[in-house]
C-alpha positions in Angstrom: 315.8 -2.1 51.6 313.5 0.8 52.4 311.2 0.2 55.4 308.7 2.3 57.3 307.8 2.0 60.9 306.7 3.9 64.0 309.4 4.6 66.6 310.1 6.3 69.9 313.3 8.3 70.1 315.5 7.0 72.9 318.8 8.8 72.5 320.9 10.9 70.0 324.5 11.8 69.7 326.5 14.0 67.4 328.1 12.3 64.4 330.7 14.0 62.2 330.1 17.7 61.5 326.4 17.9 60.6 324.8 14.6 61.5 323.5 12.6 64.4 323.3 8.9 65.4 319.8 8.4 66.7 318.7 5.3 68.7 315.0 4.4 68.2 312.8 1.9 69.7 310.7 0.8 66.7 307.5 -1.1 66.3 308.8 -3.4 63.6 312.5 -3.8 64.5 312.9 -3.1 68.2 315.9 -1.0 69.1 317.7 0.3 66.0 320.3 2.9 65.4 320.2 5.3 62.4 322.3 8.1 60.9 320.3 11.3 60.5 322.3 13.3 58.0 322.3 17.1 58.2 320.4 17.2 61.5 322.8 19.5 63.2 322.7 22.1 60.4 319.5 24.3 60.7 319.5 24.9 56.9 319.8 21.2 56.0 317.8 19.6 58.8 314.7 18.1 57.2 313.6 16.2 60.3 312.6 19.1 62.4 312.0 18.2 66.1 310.9 14.6 65.2 314.2 13.2 66.6 314.0 14.7 70.0 314.1 12.2 72.8 310.7 10.9 74.0 309.1 11.8 70.6 306.9 9.3 68.9 307.6 9.5 65.2 306.9 7.8 61.9 310.2 7.0 60.2 311.5 5.7 56.8 314.8 3.9 56.9 317.3 2.6 54.4 317.9 -0.6 56.3 321.2 -2.4 55.5 321.3 -6.1 56.0 324.0 -7.5 58.4 324.8 -4.0 59.7 324.1 -2.2 63.0 323.8 1.3 61.7 321.2 2.4 59.1 320.3 5.5 57.2 317.3 7.6 58.1 315.5 9.0 55.1 312.3 10.6 56.6 310.9 11.3 60.1 307.6 12.9 61.0 306.1 13.5 64.5 303.2 11.2 65.5 303.0 12.5 69.1 305.4 15.0 70.7 304.2 14.8 74.3 304.7 18.5 74.8 303.5 18.7 78.4 306.6 16.7 79.5 308.7 19.7 78.5 307.1 22.0 81.1 307.0 19.8 84.2 310.0 18.3 86.0 308.2 15.2 87.3 306.8 14.3 83.9 310.0 15.1 82.1 312.4 13.1 84.3 309.9 10.2 84.5 309.7 10.1 80.7 313.5 10.3 80.4 313.7 7.5 83.0 311.5 5.4 80.8 313.5 5.8 77.6 316.8 5.5 79.6 315.6 2.2 80.8 314.6 1.0 77.4 317.9 2.0 75.9 319.8 0.1 78.7 317.9 -3.2 78.7 316.9 -3.8 75.1 319.2 -5.5 72.6 319.5 -4.2 69.0 316.9 -5.3 66.5 314.8 -7.6 68.6 311.2 -7.0 67.6 308.6 -6.7 70.4 305.5 -4.9 69.2 303.7 -5.3 72.5 306.5 -3.6 74.3 306.6 -0.8 71.8 302.9 -0.2 72.2 303.3 -0.2 76.0 306.1 2.3 75.7 304.1 4.7 73.5 301.0 4.3 75.8 303.2 5.0 78.9 304.7 8.2 77.4 301.2 9.4 76.6 300.0 8.6 80.1 302.9 10.5 81.6 302.2 13.5 79.4 298.5 13.7 80.3 298.7 12.7 84.0 297.5 15.4 86.3 299.4 13.8 89.2 301.6 10.8 90.2 303.3 10.6 86.8 306.3 8.7 88.2 303.9 5.8 88.9 303.8 5.1 85.2 307.5 4.2 85.2 307.0 1.9 88.2 304.0 0.2 86.5 305.9 -0.1 83.3 308.8 -1.8 85.0 306.5 -4.3 86.7 304.9 -5.2 83.3 308.2 -5.2 81.5 309.5 -7.9 83.9 306.5 -10.1 82.9 307.4 -9.5 79.3 311.0 -10.7 80.0 309.9 -13.8 81.7 311.0 -13.0 85.2 308.0 -11.2 86.5 307.0 -10.6 90.1 304.6 -13.2 91.7 303.1 -11.2 94.5 299.5 -12.3 94.7 300.1 -14.6 97.7 302.7 -15.9 100.1 304.8 -18.7 98.4 304.7 -20.9 101.5 301.2 -20.6 103.1 299.2 -19.0 100.3 297.9 -16.1 102.3 296.6 -13.6 99.7 298.0 -10.1 99.4 294.6 -8.4 98.9 293.0 -10.1 101.9 295.8 -9.5 104.4 297.5 -6.4 106.0 301.1 -7.5 106.3 303.4 -5.1 108.0 306.3 -6.4 105.9 307.3 -9.4 103.8 310.5 -10.9 102.5 310.6 -10.6 98.7 312.9 -13.0 96.9 314.7 -11.3 94.0 315.5 -14.6 92.4 311.9 -15.4 91.5 309.8 -12.4 92.6 307.9 -14.4 95.2 307.5 -13.5 98.9 307.2 -15.1 102.4 304.7 -13.4 104.6 305.6 -12.5 108.2 303.9 -15.6 109.6 306.0 -17.9 107.5 309.2 -15.9 108.0 309.0 -16.6 111.8 309.0 -20.3 111.3 311.4 -20.7 108.3 314.9 -19.7 107.6 313.7 -17.3 105.0 315.9 -15.0 102.9 314.9 -12.0 100.8 314.6 -8.3 100.7 312.4 -6.9 103.4 309.7 -4.6 102.0 306.7 -2.9 103.5 303.2 -4.4 103.2 302.0 -1.2 101.5 304.8 -1.6 98.9 303.7 -5.2 98.3 300.1 -4.1 97.7 301.3 -1.4 95.3 303.3 -3.8 93.3 300.3 -6.1 93.1 298.1 -3.2 92.0 300.5 -2.4 89.2 300.5 -6.0 88.1 296.7 -6.3 88.0 295.8 -2.9 86.5 296.6 -1.0 83.3 299.4 1.5 83.1 296.8 4.2 82.6 295.4 3.4 86.1 298.7 3.6 87.8 298.4 7.3 88.5 295.4 6.6 90.8 297.8 5.7 93.6 299.4 8.4 95.7 302.6 7.7 97.7 304.6 9.5 100.3 308.1 10.4 99.0 309.7 7.7 101.1 307.3 5.0 99.9 307.9 6.1 96.3 311.6 5.9 96.8 311.2 2.4 98.4 309.3 1.2 95.3 311.9 2.6 93.0 314.7 0.9 95.0 312.8 -2.5 95.0 312.2 -2.5 91.3 315.8 -1.4 90.5 317.2 -4.1 92.8 315.0 -6.7 91.0 316.2 -5.4 87.6 319.9 -5.5 88.7 319.5 -9.1 89.9 318.2 -10.3 86.6 320.1 -8.3 84.1 323.9 -7.8 84.4 325.5 -4.5 84.0 322.4 -2.4 84.7 323.1 0.9 86.4 320.8 3.1 88.5 318.6 5.3 86.3 320.2 8.8 86.2 316.9 10.5 85.4 315.3 9.2 88.6 318.3 10.3 90.7 317.9 13.8 89.2 314.1 13.7 89.9 314.8 12.8 93.5 317.3 15.6 94.0 314.9 18.2 92.6 312.0 17.0 94.8 
């Protein structure tokens, strides 16, 4: 059947002499793979630059039932996010976002809310004047909520001391359920967890409470940014088997 949907391009690879297999995250079908015939030949490429990674496009697909690979008929750019191509922080943050989506999402599981969050996040990265990498951090926090294993960092799991009303030097974050023990409780209990700074805790709480668009309002030192990235990747690794470290963020770190 012929279907039309919006999609964000996650990945592409060469296929045969002139074509590509393109992985999309679509509004209607979730992650889906399509063959784009003639894409590698400049004379026969009818898709232009609409299949470049991180592009938000409108696509028409010949969708084959009970098959994993479909045929792309038409693709037109909705938003190209052109500023990401000229700035390394924006570019590697955007690449990290689509790399993450490609790793964690299963084929053809519709999640319109996640698609809209992905498109909005790419737009925010593209327009951010500063702190673009925060968008990926906020996206991960909100994605965990979508998956059902979200962080629970509003208060200490044992005594109820609230994150916003206290200045903890550090807490023990439990990767198993995303809850934490404050330093007062950690002294009295045989507590386990990953030790994180109080500032990191407040930042995670801020990302959870606020929109992705507001995430760029926070400014971090390089070490604190790296700590937040490590915390979120550890949480992701704990809950989803086979997840590797995001290559794009490793490249961003090496450049900076």
